[in-house]
N, C-alpha and C positions, 0 to 999 in steps of 0.2 A: 666304773662301777657297774655291777650287774644287778638287775632288779628281779624280784620273784613275786608272783601273784599270791595273795593271801586273802583272808576274809575282808581285810581292810585295804588291799591294794589291787587295782585292776590295771592291766597293761593293754594299751591300744596302739597298734601300728599306725593307724590314722583315724581321723574322726569318721565315724560311720553311723548307720541308723540305730544301732543299739546304745549309743552314747546317752540318750535321754533316759533309757531304762536303768543304766548304771548310776546316773545321778540320783534318780528316784530311789533306787535300792539303798544307796549309801545314806541318803537323807532319812530313810525309814529305819536304818540300823545305827543311827548316831555316829556317823563319821566314816571316812574312808578317803582314799586318794586315787585318782585316775591319772595315769601317766600316758600322754599321747606322744607318739614318736618312739615307742619302745615295743619291740616285737615280743611274741609269746615266749621266746627263749630268754628274755630279760636283757637283750642287747639294745643299746640306745642307737636308733637309726636317725633320729631327729625329724624335723619338719623342714621342708624346703623353705629357705629364708624368703623367697619370693611369695610364699603362701602363708607366712606367719600371721600377718595382719588379718587376712581372710579367715584363717582358722580361728583366731581369737574372736573375731566378729561372729562367726557361726556358733561358737560356744556360748557367747553372751546372748545371742538371739534365742538359742535353745533354752537357756536358763530363764530368760525374761518372758518369752512368748509361748513356749510349748509346755511348761509345767505350771499347773495351778494347784493350790495357791502359789503365788510367786515366791520362790525359795531364796531370793537374792541375799537375804540377811544371814543365811546359813551356808553360803558358798563362798569360798575364797579361791583366788588364783595365784 
């Protein structure tokens, strides 16, 4: 399956510093999906299985600690 960026879909090759901004943007526009592990051409490259737990923890920490007010009720994984 190949993915394409739209107003509601953002593709990220890996978790980076702009991730928080993307979450806030989607929260402010009533929905959206961020795919991590997908390059800008829409190809799934995945996340190293050894870093999956670490990546999920970083995402959780960004959502709970870096965005105020806390948006947990509006974010799904």
